C-alpha positions as CSV (number, residue, x, y, z in Angstrom):
1,M,123.6,93.9,57.6
2,S,126.9,94.5,59.5
3,T,127.5,97.8,61.2
4,T,131.3,97.3,60.9
5,L,133.0,100.1,58.9
6,T,136.3,99.5,57.0
7,A,139.4,101.4,57.9
8,R,138.9,103.7,54.8
9,S,135.3,104.2,55.7
10,W,136.3,105.4,59.2
11,A,139.0,107.6,57.7
12,V,136.4,109.3,55.3
13,L,134.0,109.7,58.2
14,F,136.8,111.2,60.4
15,V,137.3,113.9,57.7
16,L,133.6,114.7,57.4
17,C,133.2,114.8,61.2
18,G,136.2,117.1,61.4
19,A,134.3,119.6,59.2
20,I,131.1,119.5,61.3
21,F,133.2,119.7,64.5
22,L,134.9,122.7,63.0
23,E,131.5,124.3,62.3
24,G,130.3,123.6,65.8
25,I,133.4,124.8,67.7
26,D,133.6,127.9,65.5
27,V,130.2,129.1,66.7
28,S,130.6,128.4,70.4
29,M,134.2,129.8,70.5
30,M,132.9,133.1,69.1
31,G,130.4,133.6,71.8
32,V,132.9,133.5,74.6
33,A,135.3,135.8,72.8
34,L,132.8,138.6,72.1
35,P,133.7,140.8,75.2
36,S,137.4,140.8,74.2
37,I,136.6,141.6,70.6
38,R,134.4,144.5,71.8
39,A,137.2,145.8,74.0
40,E,139.8,145.9,71.2
41,L,137.7,147.0,68.3
42,G,135.4,149.4,70.2
43,L,132.1,147.8,69.0
44,S,128.7,148.7,70.4
45,T,126.4,146.0,71.6
46,G,124.4,146.2,68.4
47,E,127.6,145.9,66.3
48,L,128.9,143.1,68.5
49,Q,125.9,140.8,67.8
50,W,126.5,141.0,64.1
51,I,129.7,139.0,64.5
52,V,127.4,136.0,65.3
53,S,124.3,137.1,63.3
54,A,126.1,137.6,60.0
55,Y,127.4,134.1,60.1
56,A,124.0,132.6,61.1
57,L,122.0,134.5,58.5
58,S,124.3,133.8,55.6
59,Y,124.4,130.1,56.7
60,G,120.6,129.9,57.0
61,G,120.0,131.8,53.8
62,F,122.2,129.8,51.5
63,V,122.0,126.3,53.0
64,L,119.2,125.2,50.7
65,L,121.1,126.4,47.7
66,G,124.2,124.7,49.1
67,G,122.4,121.3,49.2
68,R,121.3,121.6,45.6
69,A,124.7,122.7,44.4
70,A,126.2,119.6,46.0
71,D,123.8,117.4,44.1
72,L,124.4,119.1,40.7
73,L,128.0,120.3,40.9
74,G,129.5,117.4,42.8
75,R,129.6,116.7,46.5
76,R,133.4,116.4,46.8
77,R,134.0,119.5,44.7
78,M,131.6,121.6,46.9
79,F,133.0,120.2,50.1
80,V,136.7,120.8,49.2
81,G,136.1,124.1,47.4
82,W,134.1,125.8,50.1
83,L,136.3,124.4,52.9
84,V,139.1,126.5,51.2
85,V,136.8,129.6,51.4
86,F,136.0,128.8,55.0
87,L,139.7,128.7,55.8
88,L,140.6,131.9,54.0
89,F,137.8,134.0,55.6
90,S,138.5,132.6,59.0
91,G,142.0,133.9,58.6
92,L,140.7,137.3,57.4
93,G,138.6,137.5,60.6
94,G,141.7,137.0,62.7
95,L,143.5,139.8,60.9
96,A,140.7,142.3,61.1
97,T,141.3,145.7,62.7
98,E,137.9,147.1,61.9
99,G,134.5,145.8,63.0
100,W,133.1,145.9,59.5
101,V,135.9,143.7,58.1
102,L,135.3,141.1,60.9
103,I,131.5,141.1,60.2
104,L,132.1,140.7,56.4
105,A,134.5,137.8,57.1
106,R,131.9,136.2,59.3
107,F,129.2,136.6,56.6
108,A,131.5,134.9,54.0
109,T,132.4,132.1,56.5
110,G,128.7,131.5,57.0
111,V,128.1,131.2,53.2
112,A,131.0,128.7,53.0
113,A,129.5,126.6,55.8
114,A,126.1,126.7,54.0
115,F,127.7,125.0,51.0
116,M,130.2,122.8,52.8
117,T,127.9,121.3,55.5
118,P,125.2,119.8,53.2
119,A,127.9,118.5,50.9
120,G,129.5,116.7,53.7
121,L,126.3,115.3,55.0
122,S,125.3,114.1,51.5
123,I,128.7,112.4,51.1
124,I,127.8,110.3,54.2
125,T,124.3,109.4,52.9
126,T,125.7,108.4,49.5
127,T,128.9,106.7,50.7
128,Y,127.5,104.5,53.4
129,P,124.8,101.9,52.6
130,E,121.4,102.5,54.0
131,G,120.8,100.7,57.2
132,P,123.1,100.0,60.2
133,Q,126.2,101.4,58.6
134,R,124.7,104.7,57.6
135,N,122.9,105.0,60.9
136,K,126.1,104.5,62.8
137,A,127.9,107.0,60.6
138,L,125.1,109.6,61.1
139,L,125.1,109.1,64.9
140,V,128.9,109.6,65.1
141,Y,128.5,112.7,62.8
142,A,125.7,114.2,65.0
143,G,127.6,113.4,68.2
144,T,130.7,115.1,66.9
145,A,128.8,118.3,66.1
146,A,127.4,118.4,69.6
147,G,130.8,117.7,71.1
148,G,132.3,120.5,69.0
149,F,129.8,123.0,70.3
150,S,130.5,122.0,73.9
151,L,134.2,121.9,73.6
152,G,134.2,125.3,71.8
153,M,133.1,127.1,74.9
154,V,136.2,126.0,76.8
155,T,138.5,126.3,73.9
156,G,137.3,129.7,73.1
157,G,137.9,130.8,76.6
158,L,141.5,129.4,76.6
159,L,142.3,130.9,73.2
160,T,140.9,134.3,74.1
161,T,143.0,134.3,77.2
162,I,146.0,134.3,74.8
163,D,144.5,136.6,72.2
164,W,140.9,136.6,70.7
165,R,142.4,136.4,67.2
166,W,143.3,132.8,67.9
167,V,139.6,132.1,67.9
168,F,139.9,132.7,64.2
169,F,143.4,131.4,63.5
170,A,142.8,128.0,65.2
171,P,140.0,127.1,62.7
172,V,142.5,128.0,59.9
173,L,144.9,125.3,61.2
174,V,142.1,122.7,61.7
175,S,140.7,123.5,58.2
176,A,144.1,123.1,56.6
177,A,144.5,119.6,58.2
178,I,140.9,118.6,57.1
179,L,141.5,119.9,53.6
180,A,144.7,117.9,53.1
181,A,143.0,114.7,54.3
182,A,139.8,115.4,52.2
183,I,141.8,115.7,49.0
184,V,143.4,112.3,49.6
185,L,140.5,110.3,51.1
186,I,137.2,111.6,49.8
187,P,136.4,109.7,46.5
188,R,136.1,111.8,43.4
189,D,132.6,112.7,42.1
190,A,130.9,110.7,39.4
191,Q,130.1,112.5,36.2
192,R,127.9,115.5,37.0
193,P,124.3,115.5,35.9
194,A,123.2,118.0,33.2
195,I,121.9,121.2,34.8
196,R,118.6,121.7,33.2
197,S,116.6,123.9,35.5
198,G,119.4,125.9,37.0
199,F,119.8,127.4,40.5
200,D,117.3,129.5,42.3
201,L,119.7,132.3,43.0
202,A,116.9,134.9,43.2
203,G,115.2,132.9,45.9
204,A,118.4,132.5,47.9
205,F,119.3,136.2,47.8
206,T,115.7,137.5,48.6
207,L,115.5,135.0,51.5
208,T,118.8,136.0,52.9
209,G,118.2,139.7,52.3
210,G,114.8,139.6,54.0
211,M,116.2,137.9,57.1
212,L,119.1,140.4,57.2
213,L,116.7,143.4,57.1
214,L,114.4,142.0,59.7
215,V,117.3,141.4,62.1
216,A,118.7,144.8,61.3
217,T,115.3,146.3,62.1
218,V,115.3,144.8,65.6
219,V,119.0,145.7,66.4
220,R,118.7,149.3,65.2
221,A,115.3,150.0,66.7
222,P,116.6,151.6,69.9
223,D,119.0,154.0,68.0
224,V,117.0,155.2,65.0
225,A,113.7,157.1,64.4
226,L,110.5,155.1,64.3
227,I,110.1,155.8,60.5
228,Q,113.5,154.2,59.8
229,T,112.4,151.1,61.8
230,L,109.2,150.9,59.9
231,I,110.9,151.3,56.5
232,T,113.5,148.5,57.1
233,A,110.7,146.2,58.6
234,A,108.6,146.8,55.5
235,A,111.6,146.2,53.2
236,G,112.4,143.0,54.9
237,T,108.8,141.8,54.7
238,A,108.6,142.8,51.1
239,L,111.7,140.7,50.3
240,L,110.3,137.7,52.0
241,A,107.0,138.2,50.1
242,A,109.1,138.4,46.9
243,F,110.8,135.1,47.9
244,G,107.4,133.5,48.1
245,A,106.4,134.8,44.7
246,I,109.7,133.6,43.2
247,E,109.3,130.1,44.7
248,R,105.8,129.8,43.1
249,R,107.2,130.5,39.7
250,A,110.8,129.0,39.8
251,K,111.4,125.9,37.7
252,S,113.6,124.5,40.5
253,P,112.6,126.4,43.7
254,L,114.5,126.3,46.9
255,I,111.3,125.4,48.8
256,R,108.2,123.7,47.4
257,L,105.6,125.9,49.0
258,G,103.1,123.0,49.2
259,L,105.4,121.5,51.8
260,L,104.4,124.3,54.1
261,R,100.9,122.9,54.4
262,N,102.3,120.3,56.8
263,A,101.3,121.8,60.2
264,A,103.7,119.5,62.0
265,L,106.6,120.8,60.0
266,I,105.5,124.4,60.7
267,R,105.3,123.7,64.4
268,A,108.7,122.1,64.4
269,N,110.3,125.0,62.5
270,L,108.6,127.6,64.8
271,G,109.9,125.5,67.8
272,A,113.4,125.5,66.2
273,I,113.4,129.3,65.9
274,L,112.3,129.7,69.6
275,L,114.6,127.0,71.0
276,V,117.8,128.2,69.3
277,G,116.8,131.9,69.5
278,S,116.3,131.7,73.3
279,F,119.6,129.7,73.8
280,V,121.8,132.0,71.7
281,G,120.3,135.1,73.3
282,F,120.9,133.6,76.7
283,Q,124.5,132.8,75.9
284,F,125.1,136.4,74.7
285,V,123.7,137.9,77.9
286,T,125.4,135.4,80.2
287,V,128.9,135.9,78.6
288,L,128.6,139.7,78.8
289,Y,127.2,139.6,82.4
290,L,130.0,137.2,83.7
291,Q,132.9,138.9,82.0
292,E,131.9,142.6,81.8
293,L,130.0,143.0,85.1
294,R,131.3,140.2,87.3
295,G,134.9,140.3,86.0
296,W,135.1,136.6,85.2
297,S,138.0,135.5,82.9
298,E,137.4,134.0,79.5
299,W,138.4,130.5,80.5
300,K,136.3,130.5,83.7
301,T,133.3,131.6,81.6
302,G,133.9,128.9,79.1
303,L,134.3,126.2,81.8
304,A,131.0,127.4,83.5
305,L,129.1,127.3,80.2
306,M,130.5,123.9,79.3
307,V,128.1,122.3,81.8
308,I,125.4,123.0,79.2
309,G,127.4,120.6,77.0
310,I,125.8,117.7,79.0
311,D,123.4,117.7,76.0
312,S,126.1,116.0,73.9
313,V,126.0,113.0,76.3
314,L,122.2,112.9,76.9
315,A,121.1,113.5,73.3
316,P,122.3,110.2,71.9
317,T,121.5,108.2,75.1
318,L,118.6,109.4,77.1
319,T,116.6,111.2,74.4
320,P,116.0,108.2,72.1
321,W,114.8,106.1,75.1
322,L,112.4,108.9,76.1
323,V,111.1,109.3,72.6
324,N,110.4,105.6,72.3
325,R,108.8,105.6,75.8
326,F,106.7,108.7,75.7
327,G,106.5,109.9,72.1
328,N,108.3,112.7,70.2
329,A,105.8,115.5,71.0
330,R,105.9,114.9,74.8
331,V,109.7,115.0,74.8
332,V,109.8,118.3,72.9
333,F,107.3,119.7,75.3
334,G,109.3,118.6,78.3
335,G,112.4,120.1,76.7
336,F,110.8,123.5,76.4
337,V,109.4,123.3,80.0
338,L,113.0,122.6,81.3
339,A,114.4,125.5,79.2
340,T,111.8,127.9,80.6
341,L,112.6,126.8,84.2
342,A,116.3,127.2,83.4
343,Y,115.9,130.8,82.3
344,L,113.6,131.6,85.2
345,A,116.2,130.2,87.6
346,F,118.9,132.5,86.2
347,L,116.8,135.7,86.6
348,P,118.2,136.5,90.2
349,L,121.6,136.7,88.5
350,G,123.7,135.0,91.1
351,T,127.3,135.8,91.5
352,T,128.7,132.2,92.2
353,F,129.0,129.2,90.0
354,A,126.9,127.1,92.5
355,A,124.0,129.6,92.1
356,M,124.1,129.3,88.3
357,L,124.7,125.5,88.1
358,P,121.0,124.5,88.2
359,T,120.3,126.8,85.2
360,F,123.1,125.3,83.2
361,L,122.1,121.7,84.0
362,L,118.4,122.3,83.3
363,L,119.3,124.1,80.0
364,G,121.6,121.3,78.9
365,L,118.9,118.7,79.6
366,G,116.2,120.8,78.0
367,F,118.2,121.3,74.9
368,A,119.0,117.6,74.7
369,L,115.3,116.8,74.9
370,A,114.0,119.3,72.4
371,Y,116.7,119.7,69.7
372,G,116.8,116.1,68.2
373,P,113.1,115.5,68.4
374,L,112.4,118.8,66.6
375,T,114.5,117.4,63.8
376,I,112.4,114.2,63.8
377,A,109.2,116.3,63.9
378,A,110.3,118.5,61.0
379,T,110.7,115.4,58.7
380,D,107.7,113.4,60.0
381,R,105.2,112.5,57.3
382,V,107.3,114.2,54.7
383,A,107.8,112.4,51.4
384,E,111.0,110.5,51.0
385,D,112.2,112.7,48.1
386,E,111.6,115.8,50.2
387,Q,113.4,114.7,53.3
388,G,116.5,116.7,52.4
389,L,114.4,119.8,51.7
390,A,112.6,119.5,55.0
391,G,116.0,119.2,56.8
392,G,117.3,122.3,54.9
393,V,114.2,124.3,55.9
394,L,114.9,123.3,59.5
395,T,118.5,124.4,59.3
396,T,117.4,127.8,58.0
397,S,115.0,128.1,61.0
398,F,117.7,127.2,63.5
399,Q,120.1,129.8,62.0
400,F,117.4,132.5,61.6
401,G,116.2,131.8,65.2
402,G,119.7,132.3,66.6
403,A,120.2,135.6,64.7
404,L,116.7,136.9,65.7
405,G,117.0,135.9,69.4
406,L,120.5,137.5,69.5
407,A,119.2,140.7,67.8
408,M,116.3,141.1,70.3
409,V,118.6,140.6,73.3
410,A,121.2,143.1,71.8
411,A,118.4,145.6,71.3
412,V,117.2,145.4,74.9
413,L,120.8,145.8,76.2
414,A,121.5,148.6,73.8
415,A,118.4,150.5,75.0
416,A,120.0,150.7,78.5
417,D,122.2,153.6,79.4
418,E,124.6,151.3,81.2
419,L,125.0,147.5,81.4
420,T,123.9,147.1,85.0
421,T,122.3,144.1,86.7
422,D,118.9,145.4,85.9
423,A,119.8,145.8,82.2
424,F,121.0,142.2,82.0
425,R,117.9,141.0,83.8
426,N,115.8,142.7,81.2
427,G,117.8,141.1,78.5
428,L,117.1,137.7,80.0
429,L,113.4,138.2,79.7
430,V,113.8,137.7,75.9
431,P,114.9,134.0,76.1
432,L,112.5,133.4,79.0
433,I,109.5,134.7,76.9
434,A,110.7,132.8,73.8
435,A,110.9,129.6,75.7
436,G,107.5,130.2,77.2
437,I,106.0,130.6,73.7
438,G,107.9,127.4,72.8
439,V,106.0,125.6,75.6
440,A,102.7,126.7,74.0
441,V,103.8,125.7,70.5
442,A,105.0,122.3,71.8
443,A,101.7,121.8,73.7
444,A,99.8,122.3,70.4
445,G,101.8,119.4,69.0
446,L,100.7,117.0,71.8
447,R,97.6,116.3,69.7
448,T,98.0,115.4,66.0
449,P,94.8,116.2,64.2
450,M,93.8,114.2,61.2
451,R,94.0,117.3,59.1
452,D,97.8,117.4,59.7
453,R,98.1,114.0,58.2
454,M,95.9,114.9,55.2
455,A,97.9,118.1,54.6
456,A,101.1,116.2,54.7
457,Q,99.8,113.9,52.0
458,G,98.6,116.7,49.9
């Protein structure tokens, strides 16, 4: 079958890639802009991390529901409708004069992304025929997402130099252009199927609520009494337990709990939490260290961190060759080892770009080796009709990991009386320890016991 795409197919793909590029650039731009936002709105370190965590948690909590909504309510309808919501709340974030308004806007933007992104991906998998054309479209789509994240670091620095509010207004302009093109180019949905079993709204809200409470527990721990920490931790755990009970009884659950008997899938999701959690925590510490302690400008910080974006080049080129040559598990293991070495190399907290360059290169390489293969591992030996579900669970793990890693780093920094070199070094221990645990988890995956295969078939 030919891999050639028609002009209209390329145009549709360009629109869908624009949306995932927007999602990637939005996340990375925000990280570079945080110190400027803190300076104008007077946010504490704990409040500051919620600008990122609110987005990640709402995205991760609702993405499974978003995938089902796209199937039942129409993929084009969900993509276009939630793109409008994304646009409106990005604009609200740029207009915010209070921290809570900004955090609320980020939460709503994350919900919009949770419905928009799976709709866009499912448009690709249903528009392009299975085989070379679909594979080509998916590779372009994934590469665009990685490129958006890398470019966002520099773009965020440049926009923040003008005014941090442009980090929110720029996505509004991009969203408007994508929206206009989507209305014209994306084919209308076929007749919607009858909704017989409904939506698992209770599952979505208890999952999101549980994750929110657990992250809040970590963030607020340094500032509140022990009893309050225990109460919020217990409440978050109770909501997650309620989520499990709801999923066992729901006619159309977000997650079929039997899927979680797949030990390879569990390892992959735990690895996803540790990989993204360590990376997002590292970025948070590094941006604050460079801008608030070393006095680097926003654009200089963005240019330095852009080196990590080498993963967008290596992921589609080097990683597939390594997986074919050495196997998926060994490549994931190598990625975590490199990430651990990267964080260890940064602990001396050098003051020059040359001193930090080895860390950025190692981290970019480590991320390239681990991220994609974790996606493969999360869907390995999963039934064809549950591939989408496994992918959704992995997305939830990526987002929750980012929020949790960020919360732990913020809690360590908030516990310090002053953000000194020692305080930042203590904060860096969080990603270092997380990556070290990731090495152990990945090492367990180097052997694939027969019971894993049996569980996957159960």
